[in-house]
N, C-alpha and C positions, 0 to 999 in steps of 0.2 A: 583696957588695952589687951590685945591678944598676942601671944608669942607666935613666932614662925611655926613652931610645932603644932600649936592649936589651929592655926590657919590651914596647915597641911592636912591635919586630921579632919577638920571641917570640910575641906574640899573632897577628901576621900568619902566621907559620909554622904555628902550631897550627891556625889556620883553614884554611890551604891543605892541610895534612895531613889534616884531617878531611874536607874536600871530596874529596880524592884517594881516601881510603879508601872513602867512600860510592860513588864511581865504580868501585871495585874495583881501583884502582892499588896495586901492591905497592911500598912504600917500601924501597929497598935501604939497607944500611949506608953505601955510598958517597954516596948522596943525603943521608942524615941528616948525614954529616960536612960536606957543603956547607951544609946548612941551619944547622948549629951554627956554622960560620964566619960566616955572615950574621948570625945572632943576636948573636954576639960582636963584630960590627963589623969583622971582618978583611977581608971582601969586601962590596961594595955589591950592590944588588938586580940590576943589569944583569949584573954578573959572576956572581952566583949563578945567574941564568937561563942564562947561557952554559955554566956548568959542568954544570948539571942536564941541559940539552939535549945536551951532548956525551956524556953517559952513554947516550943513545938512538941514537947514531950520526949519520949525515948527516941533519940536520933543518933547519928554518928557524932562523935565528939572531936574537937580539934586535937590533932596529934602534935604537929610541929608547925613552925613558921618558916617558910622558904621564900625568899625574895619578896617579902611583903604579902604573901598569900598564905592563908590557913589551909593546911592539908588535912583532909578529913579521913578518918578510919572508922569502920563499924565497931560498935561497942560489943 
């Protein structure tokens, strides 16, 4: 049984994945494992963003969370 928070996180991840696929982004198994951890509540949204960005190599890192959106800044 899933909690309302898990359901909400799962909806958010499905929407993000759909958007990424429309843009032609390939979702790797490593990225999916991170998204699964977020949906399960093991990690929060900022930690999820940091993990996903780390898969891409040196990139901007999440700075703050504003209204449910991660704001990025250059490292």
